[in-house]
N, C-alpha and C positions, 0 to 999 in steps of 0.2 A: 504494500500500500504506500503510495507516494503522497506527500503533503503538498498542497497547492500553496504557492506564495500569494499572499494577499497584498493589495496595493491601496494606497489612499492618496487622493489628489490634494495637493496643498499649493498655496501661493507663497512664493519667496521673493524677497527683495534682495537683489544681489548687485554689488557695485558693478557699474557698466564695464570697466576695464577687465574685471575678473570674468564676467560673462563672455565678453568678446574673445578672451584668451581660450576659454573652454570651448566655445563654438569653433574656434580655429583648430582645435585639437581633435574634436570628435565628429563622427558622422552626423548628418542631420537626423533628428529624432532620437539621439542617444544622450542628450544632456541629462535627462533624469537618471539614467543608469550610471553616468559618470558621477553625478552628485550623490547617488546612493553609495557608491564605492568610497567616495571621499568622506561621507558621514560615518560609514563603518570604520574607516581607518581612524577618524577622530575619536570615535567611541573606544576603540582599542587603546589609543594613547591616553584617553581620560582614565581608563581602567588601570593602565600602568602607573599613571600619576597617583591614583588612589593607593595602589599597592606600595609605591615608594613612600608615600606619606605614612602609611601604617608601619612600614619597616623602620622608618626614621623615628617614629613615635616609640617603638619597642626597643630599638637598638641605639638610638642617638643619631646625631648628624653624620652624613657621609664624609669620608676622608677626601678632601679636595685633590690631594696628590694621587690617590688610588683612582678616583674618577677620571682624572686627566690621563692616567696610564691606559685605562680601559677605552677611553675615547680614541686615543692614538692607535690602539690595537684594532679597533673597528674600522678605522679609515683605510 
């Protein structure tokens, strides 16, 4: 049994330059799909921010030098 994805139509106000850049990137009729992916990525980042906040609350602040090392490794 497969679950059907449900959709809801909304109205958004987007800065004109951002919308123009999106329209330049995606096929006509695909702006909503692009926006959905962007919103999903932002929700994932928000979840990571929440997790980091919880870990900092439990373990104390992050070591700036360690963070810098990890950032360098990821680049």
